[in-house]
N, C-alpha and C positions, 0 to 999 in steps of 0.2 A: 626627637627624643634619642638619647644615647643609651645604648645597652651593650652588654658583653655577650658574645656567643662562643660556645666551645664547639669547634668543628674538628673532625679528623684531619690530620695533617695533609693527606692526599687530596681531600676535598678542598681544603683552603688553597692548596697549590693550584688546583684546577681553576678555581674561581679567580684567583689572582692572575693567572696566565690569560684567562678569557678576558678579564678586565683590561689587561695591558694590550692585548691584540685589538680590542675594540675601542680603545681610548676612553674607557669608562672607569669609574671607581668601583672598588669591591663593594662598597655600600650600595651603589646603584644596581649592581648585579643581584645582590642578596634581596634588595627591596623588590625588584621586578619578579624574582623567583617566588617570593612570598606572596605577592599580589596575584600572580598566576595560579599558584597553589590554592589560595583562598577562593578565587573566582571559580575554579573547577570543582572544588569540594562541594558536595551537595549539602545544603542546609538541612539540619535535622528535621525541620518542619516539612521539608519537601519529600522526605522518605515516607513511602507508604507503610502503614502498619502491617505486620505479618498476620495472616489469617489465624484464628484460634478455633480449634475444633472443640465442640461441646459434646461430641458423642464418645462412646466408650472405646472406640477404636478396636473393637473385637475382643476386648478383655472380658473374661467370664466373671460372674459374681464370685466364684471361688478365688480367683486370682486377686480381685479387688479387695476381698475380705481377708486375705492372707496376712495382712500386716507387714508385708514386705516393704523395705525401703526402696522405692522405685529409682532413687538416685544412685543406688549401689548395684552396679551390674553383676557383681559376684552373687549377691542375694537373689537376684532375678534368675540368673543361670542355674543356681543351686535348686531353686524352686522348680524350674523347668526340667532339670535332671530327674527330679522325683516323679515327674509325669511320664517318663519314657515308657514304662510298662503299661500305662493306661491308654496310650494313644492308639487310634484305630490303624 
């Protein structure tokens, strides 16, 4: 199959020089490189799933009921700043 690749100039020069030194074509160098990369890449099925915790991770009922957007660090820090005077 024929295709077109866009490579940075310096990378293409390196590939072309390597091909010339080894008496190979640029295509064979690119093909070998892609095959090696694909062989070394872990298939998605082989990756172990990350563990998921179902506990509260120490969050209090007050914190969980606060309605804070947990994805917004600023909201969480502002809520924690409000606790400063109440901490032991």
